[in-house]
Structure formats: structure tokens, C-alpha cells
C-alpha angles and dihedrals in degrees: 000000000000094000091084087069087072085079103089096209094051091044091058093045091048091050090051090052093050094050093047091047093054089054091047090051091057088049091055093055095041093048092052092051092044089053091050091050092052100039108018112201089003090065090112090060093049093045092045090053092047092050091046089054087050089055092048088055091048095047100038103032103035099067093043095049093042091055091047098047098032093110097035121102108281093219094058091046093051096045094047091051091050093050092051090051090048092054094049092048090056090053097052097078089065095056116121103163134055093236090059089056089052094050096047093044090054093054094043094049092045086060090048089050087058097044105043103055092042090050095047094047091058095062099072088053092050093045107027097169110096094224092050090047091052090051089049090051090052091048090048090050089047088055091053091048095047088049090052088051103037102036095059089043091051090044092052091051093047092048089064090065107022138036119261091249089072090061088075088066088060088053091054091050090052092055091046091053091048092052091049094051092048088051090055094047124096101222124205117267115262116251116262098190114131132356122308110257119226119256097260091053094047093049098071096029097100093047090051090055089052092049095053099040118082094202091055092050086054088049091053092057093049087051087063092052091050091048091055094050095042095049095060090051101044098038104035105032090091090049093051094044100043105021107032102031097026095227131149134262092276090062090067090053090049093051093051090046091055089055088052093048091056092050091045093054090057099039091061090060102038097104090054093044094049090048091054102035106019126232098287098051092043090055092046090053089053092050090052091050091052092051090050090049093051092049088053090047090057091054093045091050093052092050095043096049092050103037106015090234130117107070094134091048090051090053090051090050090053089053090054092048090051091052092051093048092053092048090056103036103040100062095031094090088065086070091052095048092049095047095049139064128220090258096054100026097104091052093048092049089047090052090054090046092052098039095046091050091046086070089064090060084075103034099044094055089045091052095041110032099030090038090057088059101034120003093189093049090051092054091049094051092049089051092052091050091052093047094051095046092044092051091050091049091050090050093053090048091049098049101030135075097235103185136134136208089268088056092216104106098103101033132278096264105048117023116201110255137188 
């Protein structure tokens, strides 16, 4: 897996990703605690609203900006987005009202909606070999998982000596480091094949590729499953830790770290799993794990809200949800790379970015707003959503011929056939 770091360009881009992720991890913890300070037991509602606004920025802003900047120098686009995120992070410690959180989160996440698809779409050009790209995907997922593990741990340690507001400074430093590394990286030249399409033709191009590609329709359904599992963790962890179990700030960091541990355990083995099972079956296994985790979460919630017991079981459930998320998300970019060309890759990745986050426009309000009224009911609804989407994805996989040009989506021994 680590051999892809011998490529100097990818090594710098990967380092930029790691540094930015560490800062983002501190932001996740700090934002949850800020929401609890402002709203108390209604923190889940505030955080759910903030995360819904984040998704609105991702869904509404990402395709527009991608179409606008598609032919601009990638380096300038990435650095500008990082600098905008840095500035917003430095403003968050001064927030005193919920509406201020909402406004700043929208701007920050609009910048992220510019940065992330452009960044991800560069990697297939840097590492064009499918095996190297799979290793890069696993390494990228490993970075996300280590962030989920280390950032809460670092945050918990820092919270013993500083207030949570100072964690936002760490976020700003992460974005600054990312911008510097991108500045120092020699990025691949942009493709010049074919005429440049006008804005209004570029805008829907990625969505059109999704609509006509069976593997990407399958990916869309697994996005829904992931959104259901992720929402209960990111939105309601603070409610479980502080409200249900009556624990301290460090308990939130521990819960998020458990989610990261589960994802990390899987990410280390993704190249082997994809080689044995193929992309499709690996993702279906992950969807099943998420459904199982949500069913367990319903039981834990019922027990916890009536007896106050079950904190260790909740942590184990978060580990399972992290494992399922990694099984779905890590190999999924193989589907995107195979279904796109160098000239439209940024727009296809942006479509996935927008469409996958559109799922959270449903699951975040369910976790936050419904959870503020009835935590058990929220967990049940999220479970139903995941079951329905998972069943539809399995149906497509069972009746379709989900294969790519690399012919490795369903495993080398038993390709999926009609």
C-alpha cells in the first residue's frame, strides 16, 4: 500500500490531505461542544441543522463551482479553497449564536465543496494504474480513519489543558499546511482533448454520466446506506455521550474515535478484499454491516433511554458502523474512475460528491430534528432507510452486469452476470 508514496506528486498531495483532515477532526469535536454550549440538550438539533446546511452547500454549490472552475488551474482552485476554510475556522471561536454557526458552516463547506472533488479527481491522473489507484484509495481511507481516531484523541488530550474554542486554531493550521503543500506540488497538466463545453453544458455532465451508468446507480444507493449510518454517529454522538449517559467532553471524542477504529480496521485490508471479492461485493458487505449496526443502535437506544446502561455496547456499535462505512466508501472511487475520462473526471467526481451528500439532506434532519424529539424513533427511521436502500442496491447487483473496463469489480473468480 505504501509504495504509492514513492510517487513524489502523490506523496505531497497525500500529506496535504492528512494535515487538513487532522484539522477537520478537531473542528468536528469543537463544533459539537460549541453546539452543546449554545443549545444544551438540544445540541443535536443545532448540530443537525448545521450539518444539513453543510449538505446544502455540497449539493447546491459543488456542481455550480465545478462547472465554473473546471478549466481553471487546479492548484489555484485548491489553494484558494484552503485559504477560505482557514479564515472561517479562525472566526468560529467568536460565535455566540446558533445562526452564526449556520452562516459560517455554509461558507466553510462551500469551500470544501470546491476543494474535495477537484482534489480527488487528480489522483487517477497521478496514479493511472488500477492497482496503484486502489492502493491510493486504501491509503486515503486510512488517512480518514486515522484522523477519526487520532483527532478525537488529540482533542481529548488538549481539552484537559485548553478550552474547546482553541481547537479551531488547530483546524486553521491544518488548512494552512494543506495550502502550502499544494503550492509546492507539481500537478498533472489538465487534458486538452476536445473543445471546451460552455458552462450550461458542463453543469449537468456529471449527473448524466451517473444516469446512464449502472455501476454508478448502484453507487448512489449505497450512498444512502452510508448516509444513514454516518448521520447517527456524527449528529447524535454528543447527545448519547452528554445527554443520555451523562458523561464528559472526552466521551464524545471516544465515541468518534471508535467509529474511526472500525473504519481503520477495514481500510488496512481493502486491497486484499477487493482482490478477493471485487468492488461490488465488498460494497454490499459494507452495506449489510451498516444495516446490522443500525439495528443494534435501535436496541441500545431503547435500553439506554430507559435504564441509562449500554455505553460500551454503543461504542462497539460505532465500531461496526465504521467498518461498514469503510467497506462501501473506500473502493467506490474505482467505479468513478472507470466510468469517467480525464476530460470529464472532475465533473463526475463532483456529481458523486453532490449526490452522495444529498442523501444527508434526509438523514441529518432525521438524526437531528427527530432525534431531539425521540431518539429511539430517529434510530428506527434511519434503520428503515438503510434497509430499503441496501435491498435496492443488492437487487441491482443481482440482476445487472456490473462490470468495468478493468473487469475487476466483482472479483477475479466469479464476475457478476445477468
